[in-house]
N, C-alpha and C positions, 0 to 999 in steps of 0.2 A: 415365590412371589412373581406376579405378572411383570413382564419387562417390555418396554418400548424404547427404541432408539430413533431419534428424529433430529434433523438439522433444520435450522431456521435460515432461509435465504431472503435477502432484501438488498435493495440499492442503498448506497450511502445515505444516511439521514432519514430513512423511512420509518425509524422507530423500533428497530429489532431489539437492541440491547435494553431499551426502556421496557418493552413488553416482557423480556426475560426477568427483569426486576420484579414486575408484578406477579409473574408466575411463581417466583420465590416467595413473595409475601403471602399470596393466597393459598399456597400449599403448606404453609407453616414452616418453611425452611428457616426463616428468620423468626426469632422471638418478637413479641409485640413491642418490647422495650429495647430491642437491639438497634444500635445506631448503625445504619448501613449507608454507604455513599451511594449517590445516584449513579446509574449506569455501572453497577457493581462488576459486570463482566469485563468492562474496559479497564484492565488491571494495571497496565504499565503507564508510565508518565506521558509518553507520546500519545497514547490512545486517549488519555484524559484531556490533554491539551487540545488535540485536533478534533476530538469528538467523533473519531472513526475507529472501527475495529480493524486491527492490523493482523493479529494472531488468532487463528481458530482455537477455540477453547471448549472442552467438554464440561458439562456440569450435570447435576441430576436433581430431580425433585420427587418426593413421594406424595401420591395423591390418593386419598381414601374416597371412594364413591359415596355420595351423600346417603344413599339408602342402605348402607352397610355393604358387606362384601370385602373381598381381599383387596388390600392396598396395591396400587400399581406404581412401579418405579419407572419414571420417565427420564431417560438420558437425553439431554438436549445439547446439541453442538451449535455454538454461536459462530457463524462464518463471516469472514470479512466481506464487505459489500463492494470493495474497489477491485477492478480487474487486475491491477498491478499485483495484488496479493492472491491471484487466482491459484498459484501453486499450492497454497494452504487448502483451498476449497477442493481441488481435484482429489487430494488424498483423503480428506475428511469424509467425502460422500461414500467411500467404501465401508465406513463404520456404521451407517444408518440404514433403516428399512423404510423410511418415509421422509418427506420434506414438507415444511410449512413455508409457502411463498407469501411474503408480506409485501403488499404494494400500497403506496400512498394514495389516498382517495382523490387527490388533485393531480399529482405528477404522473401517476400511472406507471406502466411497465417501462423501465429505463434500460439503457444498454447493458449495465453490469448485471441487472436481473436476468437478462437474456443469456449472458455468458454462463452463469452458474446453473440456471434452470435447464439450459441445453445439456449440460453435463449430467444433471440429475435424471432428466427424461431418458437419456441414452442408457443409463444404468437400470432403467425400468422402474424407477421409484414413482409412486403415485402421490401427487401433491395435494395439500389442503391449501386453498387460497384464502388469505385473510386480508380484507380491505381495511387498512389502518387509518387512523386520524379522520374518522367519518364525521367528527364534530367540526371539521374545518369549514369556514364560510364559503370557500370556493370548491367544495367537494363535488365531484361528478362521477358518482359511484357506478352507474350503469355503463357509461362510456369506458371507464377504467376496466370493468369486467369484460367488455367486448374486446378491448385491447389485449387483455391477458389471454382470452380465448384465441384471438388471431395469432398471438405470439406462440402459443402451444402448437397451433396448426403449422406455422412456419417452421417450428423446430421438430416437425414430424412426430408429434405425440400420437400414441395409439388411442383407440376408442376408450379404453378403460381410464387412461390418463386425462382424456378430454372431458370425461364425466366427473369433474372434480367438485367436492363439496366447498361451499363458500360461507365464511363468517364475516360479520362486520364488527369492527372493534375500535376502541381507543386505548392504546397501550398505556398512555399517560394516566388516564382516568380509571384503568383497570377493569374494563368490561368488554365482553364479546357477545354477539347475538346472531341468530338467524335472520333477525329483522333489521333492515337497513335504517329504520327510523328510531331504533332504540338509542337512548342517551344515558342509560344507567344500568347497573347490574354487576355481575362478577365475570370471572374468566372460566366459570364452570362449563359453559358450552364448549370452550376450546379444549379443556381437559377431556371431556366426553368424546369429542370428535377425534382427538389423537388416539384414545384407547380403542374406539370403534373402527377407525379408518386405517391406522398404521398396524401392519401385522406384527406379531411377536417374532423374534429372530428364529428362523427355521434352520437351526444348525444342529449338528450331530453331537449330543452330549457324551456319547460313549466312546467316540474315537480318541486317539491320543491328542494331547494338548498342542494347539498351534495358534499363532498370533502374529498379525502383520503390524509392523511399527509404522505409525502414521505421523506421530509427533515426537520430537526429541527435546528434552529439557535437561537442565543441570541443577544439581543441588550440592551445596558445600559439604554436606554430611554424607549424602547417599551416593554422590557421583552422578552417573548418567541415569536419567529417568525416561523410560520408553513408554509411550502411550499408544493404545490402539484397542481394537475389539478382539476378544477371544473368539476365534473362528470355529474351534472344535475342542471338545473334551473339557477337562478340569485341570487347573493348576493349583498346587498347594505350596505353602511356605517352605522354602529350602529344597524344593524339588529340583533334581538335576535337569538343566535345559541346555540347548545349544542354539547358535544363530546361523542361519543359512543365507547366502546371497541369492541373487536372481537366478543364477545357474545351478543352485543346489549345493554349492561348495560350503563346507563348514568353516565359518570365520573364527568362532571361539566357542568354548564351552564354559559353563558356570552353574550357579544356583540362583533360584528366585529368592534372593535374600530379603526382599520387601515387596509385598503386593498391596496396592492401594486402589480403592474405588473412589468415586466422586460423590460427595454429599454437599449439595449447595455449592459454596465456593471453596470448600475444603477438600483436601485429599485425606481419606480415612484409611488406616491400615486394616487389612483383613487377612484371614488365614487361608482362604481359598476363593477362586473365581471360576465361574462356569461359562460355557459357550454363550455368546450374546452380550456378556458384561463388557463395558468399556473400563479398562483398568490402566494403571501405571505400574511399571515393573522396574525394580532396581536389582543390580547384581552383575551386570555385564559391563565391560569397559570399552569394547570396540564396536559393537552392533550399532547400526544407525537407521535412519529413515528408509523404508521400503525393504528392509531385511525381514526375514521370517524368524520368529523365536518359537521354538517348539520342543516337545519332549525328545529325548535323545534317540528314540526309535524312528522319528520322522525324518525322511530324507528328501521329500518333495516340497519345494518352496511354494508359498501362495503368490500368485501373480499380482503385482502392483499395477495401479492405473497408470497409463502413459501420461507424461506431463507435456504440455505445450512448450515449444522451444523459446528461449529468451529472444528479444527483438532489439535490445538496446545495450550498449556497453559504455563504460567510463573507465578512464585510467586513474587508479589510486596510486599516487607516488609519495615517496618520502618528502617531507617538507624541506626544501633547500633554500628558503628565503633567508635574508640576513637576520630575521627575527626568530629563526627556528629554535625550538627548545626553551623559549622563554615562558610560554603559557601552558604547555602540555607536558605530561610526564611520560607519554608513550610515543617515542619519535623514531625508533629504529625500524628498518625494513623487516627484521625478524618478528618483531611484535605485531606489525601490520599483517604479515603473512599468516601468523598463527591465528589472529582474530578473524581474518577473512576465510581461512580454511574451516574454522569453527562454524562460521555463518553458513558457508556452502553446505556443510554437513547437515545442519538442521533445516535449512531452507532449500528445497530441491529446485526451486525456480531460479536459483543464482548459480552461475558458473564462474570460477576464478582461474585465470592462467597467469603464470609469472612471466615477465618480460625477460629478454636476454640479458639486460644490464642488471637484473636482480634487484633494482631499486624501485620498480613500479609493477603494478598488477592490473591486468585487464579484468574488470568485473562486469559480467553480462547479466542482465535481468529483464523483467517484464516492462518496466517503464520508469519515467523520471521520479515518480512518487516513491516507488519501492526502493530505488537506489538512494533517494534523498533521505528516506527514513533510516536506512543503514548508516549513512554518513552522520546523520544527527545523533544516532545512538552511539557511534564510535567517538564523536567529539565529546559527548557527555561522560564517556569512560576515560577521557584524558588523552585521546589521540590527537596528533597533529598530522594533517594530510595535505597534499596538493592534488586537486581534482581537475581533470580535463573536461572539455565540452563533451556532452553525450553524443555518441554517433550510432547510427542504426547498423544492424548486422545484415549485410546483403546476402542474397542467396543466388543460386544459378539453376536455370531450368532450360533444357534443350540448347545449352551453350549460350543462353541469353541471361543478362544480369537481372535479378529480381530484387524487390525491396518490400518491407512490411507496409501494409495499408491498415488504416483504422477507420471504423465507423464513428463519426463524430455527430452527436446530437446536441444541437444548440437551442436553448430557450431564451428568447431575447425580446425586448420591447419592440413593437412594430417600427418605431422611428429609427432604430439602429440596424435593422435587418439588411439594408442596402450596403452599409459599411462592412458588415460581417461577411456578406457574400463576396464583396470585392476583395477583401483581405484573403479570404480562403481561396479565391481563384488565383491570386498571386502566388499562393503556396501549392498550386497544382492540384487543388481538391476539386472533386466533381460533385455537384449537388444532386442528390437522389430523391429528395422529398422536401416539400415546403407546405406547411398547413397552419392555419390559425389555431392557437391552443386556448383561446378564451382570455378575457381580462386584458385585452390590448396587447397580447403577446403572440409571437410566431414561433413555431418549432421547425427548425431547418435541419435536415440530415445530409451529411456529406460522406463521401468515400475519399479519404485523403492519405497520401503517403506520410508515414510517421516522421520522416525527415523534415517535412515542411512544418510540422506542428511543434518541433522543439523551439522553445522560447516564445511561443505565440500566446500563451495563457495570460501573461502580464499585459501584453498589448491589447488582448481581447477585453480584459477588465477595464482598461482605460477607455477603449472605444465605446463600451456599453455603460460607462459611468458606474461600473461596479454592479450593475443589475443583471448582467447576462449569466447564464449557467451553461457550462460546457461539460459534456460527458463523452469519454472516449473508450473504445473497445477494439482490441485487436481483431482484424477481419480476415486477412489472407496475405500471402505473398503474391505480388502482382508485378507487371512490367516496370522497369526503372523509368522514372519520369524526367530524367535529365537534370540540368542545373536548376537549383531553387535559390533565389536571392536570399541572402542572410540579413544580418543587421546593417542598416543603412548608415548609421553614424559612426564616426571614429571615436577615439578615447583620448583623454588628457593623461599623460604619463609623467610621473615625477622624475626629474633629471638628477636627483641626488638623495642623500640620506639626511634625516633631521626631523624637526617637528614642524607641522603646518602652522603658518602664521596668518592671522586675519588680514594683515596688511597686504600679503600677497594673494590671499584667497578672494579679496574684494574684487579686484580687476578680472580674476579668472571666472567669476560668475557670469560675466558678459560673454564668455566663450562657450558656455554650456551649463550642464547640471553637475554640481559637485557631489562626490560621495564621501568626502572627509570634512571634519570641522577643525576649528582652532585647537592646537595642542596635540593633535594625533601624531603618533610616530609614523614616519614614512621612510621608504627606501627607494633606491634607484630601480626603475622598471615597474614600480607599483602604479596601478590605475587609480587616479584621484578624482576622475569625473568623466562625463560624456561630452565629447566635442559636438558643437552645433553643426559642424561640417562633416564631410565624409571621411577625411583623412585623420590619422593619428597625429597628435601634437605633443611634443615634449615641453614641459613647463617647469617653472621653479616655484613651488608653493611654500618654500621655506624662507623667502626673502623677508627680512624684518626691516622695520623703519629705522633709518639712521637717526640716532638720538643726539641732538646738539643742543647748545644753550640758546639757539636762536628761535624766536617764536615764529611760526608760520603765519603768512599774511592771509587775510580774508577768511579766517575761521576754518582753515583746512585741517585743523587738529581734531576735528570731530571724530568720534569713535566710528570704526567701520561697522556697519550693520549687515550681518550676513544672513542669507536665507538658510534655514536649517538644512543640513545635508541630506541627501536621499540615502536612507539605510535599507539595504536589501536583505531579505530573508535568504536562507540557504538555497531554497528552490529557485528563487528569483535570480540569484547570483549565477547558479549553474546554467540557467536558461539564457542568461544575458551574454555570457562570454563567447568569444569567437574561437576559431581553431588554434590560433597562436597565443591564446590566453589561458590562464588557470585561476582556480579559486583556492586561496590558502585558507584552510579550515583549522581552527584551534579551539580549545574549550571555551575561550572567551571572545574570540574575534572571527569575523569573516572578511577577508581582504581579497580584492581582485588584483591580478598582476599579469604581466607578460610572461610567456614561457621562458624567453631569453631576456634576462634582466639588463644585460649590457647592450647599448644601442648598436654597436658595431656588429655584434652577433645577430641581432634582429635583422639588420640590413642584409647580412650574409644569408640568413635563412630565407628571407623574402626573395632574394635573387635566385637562390637554388630552387625555390618553389615555382617561380615563374619560368625558370629554364626547363623544369620538368614538365 
């Protein structure tokens, strides 16, 4: 059978997963009466809720050319669009022979597109460009194509890559065409373009079997499932195999107890797989991502793609608040360690180091979103954690301190552009480009230290009344920018344990914004609100009204009317806290607290910090 391996690259929300849905439908992967969820490839709960792809996932469709002829099997890899999950993408590209670059007909080429496309072009892959959502009222097809061409030139594409074929499509409506004015049809032209433009795998069928692990999964019945592309030879069921590390050392030996290929959304068992096939393999217990699985006669490993280094880290600690263990089932450091080690094994962009006190772990990753997704996944599994403020990982060059910089592209209504530029300047960002993007909007590009961007997104949304769009991408390590001012407001801290009372919360509303409502359990050192002034303030939110049999004069007995408290999401809470604060994360609650709950210890730590 003819075989093609192709990855789909797109920025977040440009319609990649929806297009894959339509490829399934039109290739006959789903029965006509089969009930299929929308965005079928976004399979885990967090992907469905957020509407973004987090994990790279292979799938396959079989397409029969309309005029007869051999059917073609097309293996498609759906890649995450967000740069925080770039570790997934960098490995995946070694499995494919071509890429489809999907761009929105209005938004055009965005920073994350640049990140993944750059990696694909370096590997020599030739792209097919699909301009999606051409039925949008604000489509600007020709300008977007010019932007894509300019992007390829910037990324040093060769002449062959610059001569890319173009299709105009609407993934939601299920059509693609060579004609930019088409508004109906099928995805037939896209299937034809893939078969014509993407070469079949040029791999040695007769050499001994070898296979590079790019994804790791677990199954309750089969154990470890290793996914990747067969680089050479053939593997048969129960064939003896061994795993090699990057240096060529044998890690373990075993048998290929289960071989599975992808068919639509399912893994289907098969008796053998050949060079070029994307398969999942079970039977080994130690082998992991970037190891080579091969016939026992092979001793040279396949070189894995190098991965960009992490730029941000957070401290994951055992929850030591007075409410520890009430809401979660996994609270010990051993459980947290095992879970983080498991994560680091399957996600190569994450690094975990244990602290000296054995009660906390430094977890380094690509960005706030990536680490936020990990914390959210862990809390849903029943973990309780104490999370510190994110901090950037500094480097050193020629004896000078360096820090990570990001390219920040902001689309904002014209009226808010002044505010955004001012705020970004305060955060030591340099503006590199500013241009009108049509429809009363401006696109502004900055080069900004990652340190200054921590916690800015919430403020940015407030400044732009929720209409601004910000995209960030790791750019480089550059010179250290000196001190960057953090949060300006202090916090309101509970001075005891108990339940919040409306009688006490009413007067506190005048002091700032409250994060807790009536009846919520509080403890000493917990943050209950934001102070309107710059210093922290200890308050008593548990003071109840003294009940006597005397009636108050002048109608003072009226019920207290409270403004609903400000409830933060996990990402907002992590971005909000300061260096001496933590987020307590449990399966049911997100609380803010001071690192030192006792006020005397807080003073001592503050004095020690200033003395240093």
